[in-house]
N, C-alpha and C positions, 0 to 999 in steps of 0.2 A: 504494500500500500504506500502510495506517495503522499507526502504532506501537501497542503494546498496554500496558495497565496492568493488573496482576493477571490477565493472560490475556484481557482484554476490549479490543475495538478502540476506539481514541480517535477516534471518528467520530460526528458529531452524528446522533442518532436523531431525525429531523425531526418525526415525529408526536408524540413525547413532548415535545420542546422546544417545539413550537407550543402545547401546553397552557398555556404561560406567556407567550405572545406575543399581546397584544391584537390584535383585528382578524383573527385567523386563525379558520377554522371550528372547529378543535379547542378553542381558548380559549372561543369562544362556546358550544360544546357543554357544556363544563365549567360555565360560568355557568348555562346552561339547566338543568343537573342540580343546581343549587343549591350548587355548589362554588366557593369563592373561592380562586383560585390566586395564589401569589406571581407578580409580574410581572417578566419579563426585559426589559431595555433592549436592543433590537436585534433581529436576525433570526438565522436559522440560520447565515449566513456569519460573523457576529460570534461566535456561540456556538462555531463551529469554531475561530476564531482564538484564543479564550480557552482552549479545550480543548488546542490545540496548544501553547500557552505554559505552562499551569498543571497539566495532568493529571499525576498522580503526584507532585506537589510539596506536596500538602496533608497533612492529618492523616487517616489511615485510621480510619473509624468502624466499618464492617463490611467484609466482603470486597468488596462492590460499591458502597460509598459512601465518599466522601472529602470532608472539610470544607476549603475553600480560602478564604483572604483574597486577593481579586483586586487589592487596593491602590487601587481606585477604585470608585465606585458601579456595580453591574451590574444593579440593579433594585430592586424593592420587595418586602419580606417581608410576608406577610399574617399578622398576629397574631390567632389564633383566639379569644384571651381578650378582647381589647379591640375586635376588629373593625376595627382600624386598619391602614393600610399604612405601613410604615416603610422609608425608603431604606437600602440596605445594600451594603457592600463584600464581604460574605461569601456564599458559596454552597456547596451540596452538589453534587458531581458524582455522578450515579447512573450506574453502569456496567451493561451487559447484553450478551448475546451479539450483539445487533443494533446496538450502539453505546452512546453516552453522551448524557446531557443535563444541563444546569445548572439547579438550582432555587435562586433567591435565598433565603438563610437569615437567621435572626435575627442582627441586628448584635451585635458583642461589647459587653458592658455597659461 
């Protein structure tokens, strides 16, 4: 049984998480569709470990999104303005009825 945050299960939604994990079919499909995605360091297992530790401890942005500082680099944020990837400790946890996933977010200035 997974714990819940705002009524959402704290369980990796693998399909959504994999859109941020290079070498997965979902990530490659996003690139093929012309979308540059922020890159998550690690796999679904690591994402689940981070969710277990940090879910519910960040700043609520909307009912189903939370901003978290993970205290160490979790991936690279894609800056749509500059087209650059920037290493970041911050991420957004997106919650849904089928689980959650972590999107590397813009580093704090």
